[in-house]
N, C-alpha and C positions, 0 to 999 in steps of 0.2 A: 357584552353584547358585541361590541366591535370586534373582539377577538374571534368570537363565533362566525361572524360575517366574513372576517379575513380567512378563516379556515374553509368556510364553504366556497368562498371565491377560489381559493388555491385548489380545492379538490376539483371544482369545475374546469379550471384550466388544465389541470393534469388529465382529466377524462377527455378533454378536446384533443390534447396531445396524442392521447393513446388511440383515438379515433382515427386521427389522421395517419398515425404510424400503421395501424392495422389495415386501414384501407390501402395503403402503398404496398403491404405485404401480400395482397391479393394478386397484385401483378408482379411484384418482385419479393420473394421470401427474404426476410432480412432478420438477423439476430443482432440486438444491441448488447454489446459485451463490455462491461466495465472493468478497467484495469486500475487498481490503485495499490499503494504500498505505504508502509511507514518509513521513516527517513532512511535514505540510502539502501532500501531494500532492493533496488534494481529494476523498477517498472519500466523505464525507457530501454534498458537492455532487453527486457522480457518482450515487449512489443516489437522491437527491431528484430530479434531473433524468431519470434513468431512468424512475421511477414517474410523474413529472408528464407526461412525453411521451406515455406508454403510457395514462395515464387520459384525457388530453386530446386524443388523436389528433394528436400533433406532427408537424412537418414532417420526415419520415424517408424520403425518397425512395430510399435504397439499402437500406432494410429491407424486404425483398420481401413479406412477409406483410401490412405496412402499406400499401405503395404498390400492391399488387394488390387492395386492399380486402377482404381475407379476414379481417381482425381484426373481430369483431363488437363486442367490448366488453372492458374490463379493469376489475378491481375488487380493492380491498384485502379481505383477510379475516383473521379472527384467526390468529395464528401458531400452529404446532404445539406448540412447546416453552414450556410455562408457567413454567419456571424461567430463561429466558432474557430479558432487558429487550427491548422492543420498540423498534425504530427509529422515532424520533419524527418520521415524515415531515410530519405536519401543522404542527409547529413549525418544522421546518427550510423547508418551502416558504414559510410565512408571513414568515420572516426574509428570504428571497430577494426575495418579491414585494412584500410590503407594507413592509418596513422598508428594503429594498435594503441589506442587510447580509449578510456571508457567515455561515451558521449555525456554532455551535460545533461543534468537532471531538468525535467520540465517543471516550471514553476507556476503553471496555470493549466487550465484544462485544454486538451486538444483532441482532435478526432481524426480517424483515418478509415477509409472504405476499401475493403478487399472483397472481391467477388471470385467464388470458387465455382468451377464448372466440374460437374462429377455425374457419374452414373450410379443410381441407387442400386442396392444390393437386392432390392426385391423387385420382381417383375411386375407386381401390382402397383408399386409406387411409380416405376418407370412409366406406366401409362398415363399418370396424372401429374407427375412432377415435372417442373420445367428443367430440372437438372442443373439449377444454379441456386447458390446460397450466398447471400451478401452479409458480410460481417462489418458491422459499424463498431469500431473499436473505439471506446470513450476512455480517454486517459486523464486521470485526475489525482491531484496530491491527496495522500492519506490524511493530511492535516484538515482538508476540506470536509473529509467524512466524519472525523472527529468533532466538527462543529455542529452536526446534525442534532446531538443531544440538548444543545443549547435552546432549541425550539421548544422544549418541555419545561425550561426554567425561567424564571424571573431573575430580575438582577440580584436580589437578596440570596437567592439559591445559588447562582453563579458565583457570588463573592464567597459565600460560605465554603462551597466545594473547592474553590481555588485556593482559599485560605488554609484549609485543611491539607491539601497537597504541599503547599508552599512550606508549611511548618514541619512536614515529615523529615526524618533524618537525612533521607537521600537529597533533599533539596533545600533544607534550612540555610545552609551557608551560601548558597547561589541566591537565594531570595532575600537575603539581608539588606543589600543595597536598596531594594524596592520597598521591603516591608517597614524598614526603620522610619523613612520620612512618611509613608503611608499611614503608619500607626499613630503618628503624632497629630493627625488632623482630626478635628472634631467633626461629628456628623453634620453640625449646622454650618460649617465653614462656608463662606461665600464663593460662589463659582468664580473661578479664575483660570483663564484659557492657558497662561504660561505655566501654572501649576499642574493642569491637567495634561499638557504636552510632556512635561518633565517625568510625571509618574508613569505615563504611557510608555515613554521611551525605556524607563528603568524596568518596567513590567515586561517589555519585548526583550530587553537584554537578558533579563532572567530566564525567559523561555529559550532563547537561543542557547544560553549556557547549560540548560537541561538536555538539549539535544546533541551535545558535543560527544565525541567518541567515548571520553572518560565516564560519562554518566549514561548516555544511550537510553534516556527516558522518552517515552512514547506518547503519553498523555499530556498534550500541549495545547489545548484550546485557549483563545480563539486562534484558528489556523492562518488567518490573513496577517496576524501580527508578524508571522515568520516569513510570509511571502506576500506582501502588500499589494504589489503590482501597481496599477494606476490609481488605486485607492490610498496611496501613501499620503500622509499629511492630512487626510480628510477627517471631519469630526467623527464619522463612523468608526475610525480606527484610533481615535484619541480617547480612550477610557481604559480603565483597569478596575479590577476588584477592590473594594474598600473594606478594610478590617473591621470585625465587631459591629456590625451595625445594629442600632437598638431597635425595639419593636416601634411599629408605626410607619406612617409614609414619610418620604424624604421632605424636608422643609423647602418650600418654594424658594427659588433663586440660590440653593445651595450647590456645593461641589458634589455632593451626593445625588441630587436630582439631575445635574448635567450629566454625570456618569451613567445613571439609570437610563436616561433618555437616549444616549448614545449607544448603550448596550442593545436597546430595542430597535434603534436604526440599524445596527449591525446585522441583526436577525432579519429585519425586513429587506435591507438592501443587498445582503451578502448571502446569507444562509438560505432563505426561502426560495430565491430565484434558482440556486443551484440544485436544491432538492426537486423544485417543480420542473425545471427545463432539462435536467440531465439525469439525476439519480433515480427519479420515480419512473423513467422510461427504460430502465434496464431490464434484460432478460436473464443475463448470467453475470457472474462477478468472480474475479480472482483478487485475492488480498495477499500481497507479498510482505513477508516479515523477515528481518534479519535476527533471527533468535540467537545466533552465535555471538553477535556484538553484545546483545543483552546479558548473554552467559558470562562473557568476559568482564562485563562492567560490575556484576555482582548481583545478589539476590533482590536488591531494590529494584534494578532495571528489569529483572524477569518478572517480579510482581506488577511493575508498571506497564509491562507488555501485555499481561492477562488483563489488567484493568482497561487498557486501551481495546483489546479484543472484545470486552464485555460491551463498551460503548459502541463499537462498530456494529456487532451482531445486533444490538438493540435498535439500530436504525433501519434494518432491512424489513421489507414486507415479504416475508417468506411464504412459501406455499406453492400449490400447483395452478397452474393456468388452465382454464378450460375454454371451450371454443366461445361461450358467451361472455363469461366475465373478462376475459382477456380484452375484449373490445373497449371496456371502459376502466379496467384497472389492471396494471401489470404487477406480477410477482416474480421475484427472483426465485427461480426454482433449484438452481444448482450454485453453490458457492465453493471455490477452491481455495484452500489456505496454502500457500506455497512458502515452505522454508527454504529461502534462497541461499546461495553460496555453498551448495553442497560439495562443490568441487574443491573447497577448502579443508575437507575432511576426507580421510580414507573411506573407501566404500564400506568398511566394516562398520563405521559409525552412521552411516545414512538412515537405517532403520531406527537407530537410537535417536537421532535427531528427529525423525517423523513421530516417534512415540513420545518423546518430551513435548513437541509442539502439539501433538494430538491430545495430550492430557491438558495443556493449556487451554486449548480450544474447548475441550469437553467441560472444563470447569467454567469457562466463560459462557458457553451455551446455557448451562444450568443457571448461572447468575443472571443472565439476560432474559430468561425464560424464552429462549430462541427454539422454535420447532417448526416443522412443516416444509423444509427444503432439504435436498441432499447437501451434505457438507463433507468434504474429503480434504485431508492433510496429505501433503507431498513434499518430499525432500527434493529440490530440483537445483539446477544450474542452468539458465537460459543460455549462457555462453560459458563453455568449460574452458577454464584458463590454465588448467593443470592436466598432468597425467600421473599415474601412480608408478611408484618404483619401491626399492627396498635397499637397506644398508645392512651389511653383516652376512653371515652365513648360518645354514641350518636353521635350528629353533631359535637362535639368537637374532634372526632377521628383524629389523625395525622397519616398519611401513612408512613410507614417505609419499608427499606429493612433490611433484616436480614442476616447476614454472619459473617465470620471470617476475621476481617481486618489483613493484613499482619503485621508482627512484625515491630514495628518502626513507623507505620502510626499513625498520631496525628489528633485529631479534638477537637476544643474547650479546648485545654490544656491537653486532655487526650491521653496518648501514650499507644498503643495496644500491647500485648504480642505475638500475632501470634497464640494463642490457644484459646481465649475466643470468644464466638459468642456473637455479639452485634446487636442491633437494632439501625438504623441511619435514620433520616429524610433526604433524599437526595436533598431536595429543588424542586421547580417547574420551568419548562420551560414557557414562555409566551404561552398563548393559541393561539396566532396570530402570525404568522411568521413576518407579516409586523411591528407589534409592537416590536418584537425582534430587528429587523434592525433599527428601529427607535430609540429605546433605545440605541443599539449599537453606533449610529452616533451621540448621544447626547454628547458624551465624559464625561459624568458624571458617576463616579463610582457607586453611588447609584441606576443608572437606570440598571445596568447589573444584569442579573439573578444570584442569589448566589447558587452555587451547592456545596454541602458537598461532595467533591470527595475524597474517600477513596479506596485504593486498597484492594481487598478481595484475600484470598487463594481460590484455586479451591475447590470444594465442595467434601465431601465424596460420594462415589457412593451408591445409594440406592440398596437394594437387595430384590429379591422376597422371598416369603416364603420358597422356596426351596433352598435358599441361593445363587441364580444366580445374579451376579452383572448386573445391567442395563447399558445401553449405557449412555454416557456423555450427561447430561441435556443441553439444549440450549433454545434460544429464536429466532425463525423464521429461522432457518437453513433449515427447510423444504421448506420455500418459496424461499429461495436462490437456493436450488437444482433444484427446479421446473422451475425457471427461467433460470438458467445456461445450464441445460442439460435435462430438463424434455422432451422437444420435441423430442431429439434424441432416447428416450426411448418410444415414443408414439406407 
């Protein structure tokens, strides 16, 4: 009964938030646009490049409002939510352009408001439209999105799911330091704060190890264990799954009961407010994934990426908004899955990357029972750090990507100094997505596509003959804009 009342209360608050948003839209048309990404997928760079290209009239030939000359101006404005940190665009763009370093990833939710003044392509719309669109860009960690499925789980289900993952071949060695002491505890062991802190710390270490470049695993709830913020050390973050729980309720005063209570507190204090105050108010969404890092790490990482996409897509309220229902309940009607770092591949492999990620998304939508919203997959680079070149002559030419590898990056025994521009053969993806998954399932390392994955510095900005710096270069950012909000500017 209590959980039902809680759900009713949450839905009522969501409805009130949507009523307030929609009332404001009568005066100021506003689209709330969610940007999230799995670990190191580049969402901070994406938002920075989005804003920079709109503010500075970037080269966006496939973004029709821009290419048709209908955008008069774009400007940043104070964000509407005073209790949410502002996305620090100015700091991030300075890091990219002046220092040529990648900006620090955001580790909490942030927001930015951008207003676009435009002329509609339709004479009828020009009569009734204000000619202004406000984008409220909501930036949040993908780890937080992967927490939302916890709302449908009790502590027993959460523990069983986490244990199944921890005992899988890709994770078992990483989980051993946590699982070994946890498995020695009986379900009736008396609650002990010191023991709870030790186990929670070991569990957090295990999750961080799963996220490392070598493993590149994606399904890592609870997300705040990886980025605790001001909740660090709180009881709501001092729990972990417990192995092999027997049937029946937790004994009163036991460590099991303590962990169960704290898991429920985590859902109430962390997950529900995020869903109600931010996620349930979104109109459109982009999900950024670093599929190439997963491919390099092996089949387990690719399978885990698909698992994460299943969990993510199951969180959305997909579907079409209509004039009446949108006042009470918001639905995300377009989702873009961006396969980032396309500039790390030669253009011949871009379609192949899209096809592989598209197959992952297709399988994930089927498993999640996802339907009712437009979903598109796009290989992109929000900031293009490389250009293309070649080595050799005639038919023996080898396609290269040319850029400045980050200091300390290595390939074939060579360590880069962070200053020298270098040409690298990035490797090829299979021409057929079916072949890729067949090779992945073979379990043979020699069947995997070999990618020379090197991180590059941001590029120096090109200048016109008059000395004016051009906007940040990109790959398919214009197509992303057109899909995500081009119809709002039609």
